[in-house]
N, C-alpha and C positions, 0 to 999 in steps of 0.2 A: 971162512966163506969169502970168496972174492966176488964183489958186486958187479964187476965188469966181465965176468966169465960168460962166454957165449952161451953155454947150456943154461945158466941161471936166467939170463935175459930172455931166451926163447921159451923156457918153461914158464916164466913169470908172465910173459905176453899171452901165451896159450891159455894157462889156467885163469889168469885175470880176465880174459875175454869171456871164457865160459862162465865164470862166476858173475861177471857183470850182466851177462844175458839172463842168467837165472834170477839175479836181483831184479832186473827190469821186468821180467815175466811175472814174478811174484808180486811186484808193486802194481802192475797193471791189472792182474787178475785178483788182487786183494787176497792173496793166499799166503799164509804165514810160513808154511814149510819151504816152498821154493825161495821165498825172500830170505829167510834165515840161512838156508844153504848157500845162496848167492853171496850174502855177507861173509859167511865163514870162508868160503872158497876165495873170494876176493882178498880178504885179509891174509889168509894163509899164503897166497901167491907172493906177497911182499916179504915175508919173513923166513920161509922155509927154503932150504937148499933144493936143487932140482929133483933129486931122487925122492926125498921126503915130501916134496910138494906134489909130485905125481902120485904117490901113494895116498896122500891126504886128499887130493882131488878126487881120485877114483872112490875113495871111501865115502867122501861127502856125497858124491853123485849117487852111489848105491844106497846110502841112507835116505836121501831125498826120494828116490824111486820107491824104496820100500815103504816109507811113511805115506807117500801118496797112494800106493796100492792098498795100504791098510784102511785108508779113509773111504775107499769105494765100497 
């Protein structure tokens, strides 16, 4: 894995921003599910290659959506 690869940097920026937004949303709403999803997505954006990061990001977003829907 090349850390200076353009695809890795863009994917890290994109998924890290989404994860940070989920983390802040969960923090301000005092909701555990979005907060945990944001933490997982933010951490995953630093360690996974671009393809696996995208797959993990979509999976985490779908899991958070499903868990929130189950709570209603």
